[in-house]
PyMOL CGO cylinders between C-alpha atoms (Angstrom):
from pymol import cmd
from pymol.cgo import CYLINDER

trace = [
    CYLINDER, 101.19, -7.13, 52.15, 99.57, -6.56, 55.51, 0.3, 1, 1, 1, 1, 1, 1,
    CYLINDER, 99.57, -6.56, 55.51, 95.89, -6.57, 56.25, 0.3, 1, 1, 1, 1, 1, 1,
    CYLINDER, 95.89, -6.57, 56.25, 95.03, -4.66, 59.40, 0.3, 1, 1, 1, 1, 1, 1,
    CYLINDER, 95.03, -4.66, 59.40, 91.89, -5.60, 61.23, 0.3, 1, 1, 1, 1, 1, 1,
    CYLINDER, 91.89, -5.60, 61.23, 90.00, -3.04, 63.30, 0.3, 1, 1, 1, 1, 1, 1,
    CYLINDER, 90.00, -3.04, 63.30, 91.18, -2.80, 66.89, 0.3, 1, 1, 1, 1, 1, 1,
    CYLINDER, 91.18, -2.80, 66.89, 89.86, -5.44, 69.24, 0.3, 1, 1, 1, 1, 1, 1,
    CYLINDER, 89.86, -5.44, 69.24, 88.94, -4.52, 72.82, 0.3, 1, 1, 1, 1, 1, 1,
    CYLINDER, 88.94, -4.52, 72.82, 88.17, -7.65, 74.77, 0.3, 1, 1, 1, 1, 1, 1,
    CYLINDER, 88.17, -7.65, 74.77, 87.46, -8.72, 78.28, 0.3, 1, 1, 1, 1, 1, 1,
    CYLINDER, 87.46, -8.72, 78.28, 90.18, -11.16, 79.37, 0.3, 1, 1, 1, 1, 1, 1,
    CYLINDER, 90.18, -11.16, 79.37, 89.44, -14.37, 81.23, 0.3, 1, 1, 1, 1, 1, 1,
    CYLINDER, 89.44, -14.37, 81.23, 90.86, -13.20, 84.58, 0.3, 1, 1, 1, 1, 1, 1,
    CYLINDER, 90.86, -13.20, 84.58, 88.67, -14.52, 87.36, 0.3, 1, 1, 1, 1, 1, 1,
    CYLINDER, 88.67, -14.52, 87.36, 89.71, -12.03, 90.04, 0.3, 1, 1, 1, 1, 1, 1,
    CYLINDER, 89.71, -12.03, 90.04, 88.94, -8.78, 88.22, 0.3, 1, 1, 1, 1, 1, 1,
    CYLINDER, 88.94, -8.78, 88.22, 87.87, -7.23, 84.95, 0.3, 1, 1, 1, 1, 1, 1,
    CYLINDER, 87.87, -7.23, 84.95, 90.87, -6.74, 82.74, 0.3, 1, 1, 1, 1, 1, 1,
    CYLINDER, 90.87, -6.74, 82.74, 90.80, -5.65, 79.14, 0.3, 1, 1, 1, 1, 1, 1,
    CYLINDER, 90.80, -5.65, 79.14, 93.07, -6.17, 76.23, 0.3, 1, 1, 1, 1, 1, 1,
    CYLINDER, 93.07, -6.17, 76.23, 93.29, -3.65, 73.42, 0.3, 1, 1, 1, 1, 1, 1,
    CYLINDER, 93.29, -3.65, 73.42, 95.00, -5.19, 70.46, 0.3, 1, 1, 1, 1, 1, 1,
    CYLINDER, 95.00, -5.19, 70.46, 95.47, -4.45, 66.80, 0.3, 1, 1, 1, 1, 1, 1,
    CYLINDER, 95.47, -4.45, 66.80, 96.14, -7.48, 64.63, 0.3, 1, 1, 1, 1, 1, 1,
    CYLINDER, 96.14, -7.48, 64.63, 97.80, -7.37, 61.22, 0.3, 1, 1, 1, 1, 1, 1,
    CYLINDER, 97.80, -7.37, 61.22, 97.73, -10.37, 58.94, 0.3, 1, 1, 1, 1, 1, 1,
    CYLINDER, 97.73, -10.37, 58.94, 100.66, -10.63, 56.54, 0.3, 1, 1, 1, 1, 1, 1,
    CYLINDER, 100.66, -10.63, 56.54, 100.00, -12.33, 53.23, 0.3, 1, 1, 1, 1, 1, 1,
    CYLINDER, 100.00, -12.33, 53.23, 102.40, -13.49, 50.56, 0.3, 1, 1, 1, 1, 1, 1,
    CYLINDER, 102.40, -13.49, 50.56, 100.83, -11.72, 47.59, 0.3, 1, 1, 1, 1, 1, 1,
    CYLINDER, 100.83, -11.72, 47.59, 100.03, -8.05, 47.98, 0.3, 1, 1, 1, 1, 1, 1,
    CYLINDER, 100.03, -8.05, 47.98, 98.21, -7.89, 44.63, 0.3, 1, 1, 1, 1, 1, 1,
    CYLINDER, 98.21, -7.89, 44.63, 95.44, -9.92, 46.29, 0.3, 1, 1, 1, 1, 1, 1,
    CYLINDER, 95.44, -9.92, 46.29, 95.11, -7.56, 49.27, 0.3, 1, 1, 1, 1, 1, 1,
    CYLINDER, 95.11, -7.56, 49.27, 92.16, -5.54, 47.97, 0.3, 1, 1, 1, 1, 1, 1,
    CYLINDER, 92.16, -5.54, 47.97, 90.16, -8.66, 47.33, 0.3, 1, 1, 1, 1, 1, 1,
    CYLINDER, 90.16, -8.66, 47.33, 90.86, -9.99, 50.83, 0.3, 1, 1, 1, 1, 1, 1,
    CYLINDER, 90.86, -9.99, 50.83, 90.18, -6.59, 52.46, 0.3, 1, 1, 1, 1, 1, 1,
    CYLINDER, 90.18, -6.59, 52.46, 86.92, -6.30, 50.54, 0.3, 1, 1, 1, 1, 1, 1,
    CYLINDER, 86.92, -6.30, 50.54, 85.66, -9.74, 51.52, 0.3, 1, 1, 1, 1, 1, 1,
    CYLINDER, 85.66, -9.74, 51.52, 83.15, -8.96, 54.28, 0.3, 1, 1, 1, 1, 1, 1,
    CYLINDER, 83.15, -8.96, 54.28, 82.35, -12.59, 55.06, 0.3, 1, 1, 1, 1, 1, 1,
    CYLINDER, 82.35, -12.59, 55.06, 86.03, -13.34, 55.53, 0.3, 1, 1, 1, 1, 1, 1,
    CYLINDER, 86.03, -13.34, 55.53, 86.55, -10.27, 57.75, 0.3, 1, 1, 1, 1, 1, 1,
    CYLINDER, 86.55, -10.27, 57.75, 83.64, -11.30, 59.97, 0.3, 1, 1, 1, 1, 1, 1,
    CYLINDER, 83.64, -11.30, 59.97, 84.92, -14.86, 60.23, 0.3, 1, 1, 1, 1, 1, 1,
    CYLINDER, 84.92, -14.86, 60.23, 88.46, -13.73, 61.07, 0.3, 1, 1, 1, 1, 1, 1,
    CYLINDER, 88.46, -13.73, 61.07, 87.24, -11.34, 63.77, 0.3, 1, 1, 1, 1, 1, 1,
    CYLINDER, 87.24, -11.34, 63.77, 85.08, -14.06, 65.24, 0.3, 1, 1, 1, 1, 1, 1,
    CYLINDER, 85.08, -14.06, 65.24, 87.91, -16.61, 65.43, 0.3, 1, 1, 1, 1, 1, 1,
    CYLINDER, 87.91, -16.61, 65.43, 90.37, -14.07, 66.83, 0.3, 1, 1, 1, 1, 1, 1,
    CYLINDER, 90.37, -14.07, 66.83, 87.87, -12.78, 69.41, 0.3, 1, 1, 1, 1, 1, 1,
    CYLINDER, 87.87, -12.78, 69.41, 87.20, -16.29, 70.65, 0.3, 1, 1, 1, 1, 1, 1,
    CYLINDER, 87.20, -16.29, 70.65, 90.93, -16.87, 71.01, 0.3, 1, 1, 1, 1, 1, 1,
    CYLINDER, 90.93, -16.87, 71.01, 91.55, -13.60, 72.86, 0.3, 1, 1, 1, 1, 1, 1,
    CYLINDER, 91.55, -13.60, 72.86, 88.71, -13.96, 75.35, 0.3, 1, 1, 1, 1, 1, 1,
    CYLINDER, 88.71, -13.96, 75.35, 90.07, -17.32, 76.53, 0.3, 1, 1, 1, 1, 1, 1,
    CYLINDER, 90.07, -17.32, 76.53, 93.30, -15.70, 77.70, 0.3, 1, 1, 1, 1, 1, 1,
    CYLINDER, 93.30, -15.70, 77.70, 94.08, -14.28, 81.12, 0.3, 1, 1, 1, 1, 1, 1,
    CYLINDER, 94.08, -14.28, 81.12, 96.33, -11.24, 81.50, 0.3, 1, 1, 1, 1, 1, 1,
    CYLINDER, 96.33, -11.24, 81.50, 98.89, -13.61, 82.99, 0.3, 1, 1, 1, 1, 1, 1,
    CYLINDER, 98.89, -13.61, 82.99, 98.87, -15.76, 79.83, 0.3, 1, 1, 1, 1, 1, 1,
    CYLINDER, 98.87, -15.76, 79.83, 99.89, -12.86, 77.63, 0.3, 1, 1, 1, 1, 1, 1,
    CYLINDER, 99.89, -12.86, 77.63, 101.78, -10.48, 79.90, 0.3, 1, 1, 1, 1, 1, 1,
    CYLINDER, 101.78, -10.48, 79.90, 105.25, -11.44, 78.66, 0.3, 1, 1, 1, 1, 1, 1,
    CYLINDER, 105.25, -11.44, 78.66, 106.95, -11.79, 75.28, 0.3, 1, 1, 1, 1, 1, 1,
    CYLINDER, 106.95, -11.79, 75.28, 106.66, -15.56, 75.31, 0.3, 1, 1, 1, 1, 1, 1,
    CYLINDER, 106.66, -15.56, 75.31, 102.93, -15.45, 75.99, 0.3, 1, 1, 1, 1, 1, 1,
    CYLINDER, 102.93, -15.45, 75.99, 102.47, -12.86, 73.27, 0.3, 1, 1, 1, 1, 1, 1,
    CYLINDER, 102.47, -12.86, 73.27, 104.34, -15.02, 70.76, 0.3, 1, 1, 1, 1, 1, 1,
    CYLINDER, 104.34, -15.02, 70.76, 102.29, -18.06, 71.70, 0.3, 1, 1, 1, 1, 1, 1,
    CYLINDER, 102.29, -18.06, 71.70, 99.16, -16.03, 71.12, 0.3, 1, 1, 1, 1, 1, 1,
    CYLINDER, 99.16, -16.03, 71.12, 100.40, -14.87, 67.70, 0.3, 1, 1, 1, 1, 1, 1,
    CYLINDER, 100.40, -14.87, 67.70, 101.13, -18.44, 66.63, 0.3, 1, 1, 1, 1, 1, 1,
    CYLINDER, 101.13, -18.44, 66.63, 97.81, -19.65, 67.96, 0.3, 1, 1, 1, 1, 1, 1,
    CYLINDER, 97.81, -19.65, 67.96, 95.93, -16.99, 65.99, 0.3, 1, 1, 1, 1, 1, 1,
    CYLINDER, 95.93, -16.99, 65.99, 97.97, -17.79, 62.91, 0.3, 1, 1, 1, 1, 1, 1,
    CYLINDER, 97.97, -17.79, 62.91, 97.20, -21.51, 63.20, 0.3, 1, 1, 1, 1, 1, 1,
    CYLINDER, 97.20, -21.51, 63.20, 93.48, -20.80, 63.58, 0.3, 1, 1, 1, 1, 1, 1,
    CYLINDER, 93.48, -20.80, 63.58, 93.07, -18.35, 60.72, 0.3, 1, 1, 1, 1, 1, 1,
    CYLINDER, 93.07, -18.35, 60.72, 95.51, -19.59, 58.08, 0.3, 1, 1, 1, 1, 1, 1,
    CYLINDER, 95.51, -19.59, 58.08, 92.96, -22.11, 56.85, 0.3, 1, 1, 1, 1, 1, 1,
    CYLINDER, 92.96, -22.11, 56.85, 90.79, -19.22, 55.61, 0.3, 1, 1, 1, 1, 1, 1,
    CYLINDER, 90.79, -19.22, 55.61, 93.60, -18.10, 53.32, 0.3, 1, 1, 1, 1, 1, 1,
    CYLINDER, 93.60, -18.10, 53.32, 94.32, -20.14, 50.24, 0.3, 1, 1, 1, 1, 1, 1,
    CYLINDER, 94.32, -20.14, 50.24, 95.46, -17.53, 47.80, 0.3, 1, 1, 1, 1, 1, 1,
    CYLINDER, 95.46, -17.53, 47.80, 97.04, -15.35, 49.05, 0.3, 1, 1, 1, 1, 1, 1,
    CYLINDER, 97.04, -15.35, 49.05, 98.60, -17.41, 51.83, 0.3, 1, 1, 1, 1, 1, 1,
    CYLINDER, 98.60, -17.41, 51.83, 98.89, -16.13, 55.36, 0.3, 1, 1, 1, 1, 1, 1,
    CYLINDER, 98.89, -16.13, 55.36, 102.56, -15.89, 56.29, 0.3, 1, 1, 1, 1, 1, 1,
    CYLINDER, 102.56, -15.89, 56.29, 102.58, -14.05, 59.60, 0.3, 1, 1, 1, 1, 1, 1,
    CYLINDER, 102.58, -14.05, 59.60, 100.48, -12.42, 62.29, 0.3, 1, 1, 1, 1, 1, 1,
    CYLINDER, 100.48, -12.42, 62.29, 101.64, -9.21, 63.91, 0.3, 1, 1, 1, 1, 1, 1,
    CYLINDER, 101.64, -9.21, 63.91, 100.38, -7.16, 66.83, 0.3, 1, 1, 1, 1, 1, 1,
    CYLINDER, 100.38, -7.16, 66.83, 100.77, -3.43, 66.28, 0.3, 1, 1, 1, 1, 1, 1,
    CYLINDER, 100.77, -3.43, 66.28, 99.02, -2.32, 69.45, 0.3, 1, 1, 1, 1, 1, 1,
    CYLINDER, 99.02, -2.32, 69.45, 98.97, -4.42, 72.58, 0.3, 1, 1, 1, 1, 1, 1,
    CYLINDER, 98.97, -4.42, 72.58, 97.73, -2.88, 75.82, 0.3, 1, 1, 1, 1, 1, 1,
    CYLINDER, 97.73, -2.88, 75.82, 96.47, -4.75, 78.86, 0.3, 1, 1, 1, 1, 1, 1,
    CYLINDER, 96.47, -4.75, 78.86, 94.29, -2.48, 80.94, 0.3, 1, 1, 1, 1, 1, 1,
    CYLINDER, 94.29, -2.48, 80.94, 94.25, -3.49, 84.57, 0.3, 1, 1, 1, 1, 1, 1,
]
cmd.load_cgo(trace, "trace")
């Protein structure tokens, strides 16, 4: 099962100019029967958004402009949020929308 979080629009860490990232993050869990309970958990949603936002705002457009950078970011987000999932377990993080606005 996939849990989609609301779209994030964040200011990237570029020093030379204001650049934005619009990104939609989906969290894949191993037991879709638990999805409703995870989706309905407001405290968890807030925590996840907070952790992901902090991760995104530390990146420059350069960090994430290529496939490799994007994958690194996915793994970093996964590593940071998987601790909040016990049952169901987090198995993957996917980006369904990824636009850097220059």
